[in-house]
C-alpha positions, 0 to 999 in steps of 0.5 A, a space after each residue: 499500499 502506497 503511502 498516500 493510501 495509507 495515510 487516507 485510511 489512517 486518517 478516516 478510521 481515526 476520525 470515525 471512531 473519534 480519535 484525533 485526526 489531524 490533516 498532514 498532507 497539504 498536496 492537491 492530489 491527497 485533497 482530491 484523494 480523501 474527496 472522492 474516497 470519503 463521498 463514495 464511501 458515503 462518510 462525509 456527514 459522519 466525519 463532521 460529526 466527529 470533527 467539527 468542534 475539535 481543534 483538528 478540524 481547523 488543521 484541515 484544508 478550507 476547501 475540504 472543509 467546504 465540501 464536507 459542509 455542504 454534503 452534510 447540509 445536503 443530507 440533512 434537507 434530503 433526510 427529511 424530504 425522504 423521511 416525509 414521503 417514506 411517512 405517506 407511503 407507509 401510511 398507504 401501504 398500512 391502509 392497504 393491510 400490506 405489512 412492509 419491514 424496513 431494512 438497511 440504512 434507513 431504517 439504521 439512521 434512525 436507531 442506532 446513529 446519533 442523527 439520521 443525516 449521518 447515515 445515507 442512504 441512496 434507495 429505501 428497502 422494504 421487505 414484503 410478501 410476493 403475495 402484495 407485489 401487486 397491491 404494491 405496484 399500485 400504490 406505487 403507480 398513484 405515488 408517480 413513481 416509475 418501475 425499473 425495467 428489470 428482468 423479473 422471475 421466480 429465479 433470477 430477481 426478488 425485488 422490485 424497484 421504483 423511482 421518481 424526482 419530486 419537486 426539490 429535485 430528490 431522487 427517491 427510490 425504493 426496493 420493494 424485496 420478497 426475498 432478501 438477496 438475489 442469489 440462491 444461496 442467500 436469498 433463504 438466509 432471512 425469510 419474511 415470516 422470521 423477519 415479521 415475527 421480530 420486527 420493532 417499530 421505529 418510532 423516528 419514522 411514525 407509526 407504521 414504520 416497522 423494521 428487522 431486529 438487531 440481530 438480523 439487521 446484522 445478518 443482513 448487514 453482513 450479507 448484503 455487502 457479500 451477495 451483492 456487491 463482492 465484498 466492498 469494505 464500504 466504510 458506512 456499511 462497515 460503520 453500520 455493523 460497529 453500530 448494531 454491534 455497540 447497540 445489542 446486548 451480549 445475549 443479541 450477539 450470541 442469538 446472532 451467532 447461533 441464527 448465522 450458524 443455522 442459516 450457514 453464513 457463518 465465514 460471511 458475518 464473520 469477514 463483516 465482523 472482522 472487517 469492522 473490528 480492524 477499520 474502527 475497533 469493533 468490540 464483541 465478546 471474545 469467547 463467541 468470537 473466537 468460537 464463531 471464527 474456529 467452525 469449520 466455514 469452508 462446508 458451507 457453500 456462501 463461503 465461495 463469495 469469499 474467495 474470489 473476486 475473478 469469475 462474478 457472471 460464471 461463478 454466480 449463475 453456478 452457485 444458482 445452478 447448484 443451489 436449486 434443489 430442482 431440475 424443474 426449478 434450474 430449468 426455470 432459473 435457466 429460461 428467465 436468465 436466457 429469455 427474460 419476458 417481451 416487455 422488458 426486451 423491447 424496454 431494455 433496446 427501446 423499441 416497440 417492435 415485436 417483430 424484432 423479439 427474435 434478433 434482440 434476444 440472440 444479441 442477448 444470448 451472444 452478449 451473455 455467453 461472451 461475459 460468461 466465457 470470458 468470466 468476467 465479474 459483477 461490478 459493484 453496484 
């Protein structure tokens, strides 16, 4: 690791732990690297929270301070607007008797962070039952949301996304999940019934808001970064893990470890906990963590996701194929992958002519085969 990268990592790690963090490099190159990295990791509001009343803050370059302040102010306004929109939507879901459970960043920002705007969220994730998807689509249409064109089916995708831009220029995006993850090896790590039975209220988001319990939220925080993002070390995700662990009792930690073991995602969870510990000193009961570490994680199918970032498309396809229990399910998965719905194809290739569908499917098949043979890795979303 070069000196600039190490200095950057130390600066971020120390600041986000509340340790003294004076600015040590006044080069424009380092300023650029710091601003780009801290923005991509979504930690600029957190940096301001820890720094703005410390002597070290005045040692930071004015350009850097102004950028951090501007991003913090933007997140403050955006959080308020997203909260108001979410409360309206949750009320509409409740009126239709649709149970929905908030997941990931948005509820965590109100449950474990000192201020909600310190935890930015690009989208808002809700766990629903698949039988309610039709009613959800009607509600989102009524709220002027546009569905994102995506491949649908029982095996290739377990979520539906809706987006809109409000009158203030704020983009709102909602992901409705009926399984917590698209890869089959993770998709049943937490069922809706399990989440619903243990869900808790989020008073800061209104009377209709419910979210995952802390144990389930920690499980998902560890799984998500691996299942969909090639075990990306995005700092805001690792900071989620830090604050979740800090808020949990010793018994809740033990319950989480037992659940991860039962769901065969122990290795994935251990990696998330370990990275959070490396970056932020996240503390765990030593006895439980030691036992967790020494179990044979290699026997878990999900552990394959930790071994390499290479060959993403082939690896994920083959893992899905092996995980599905029957030949019927495997065949349906293959057909959904190769032949998505005609509506999806027409929108993807910006045409209304159904006569072109055979050509479009052939084009998709050739492009997919080339990616498969090249062992192209998935890009971080």
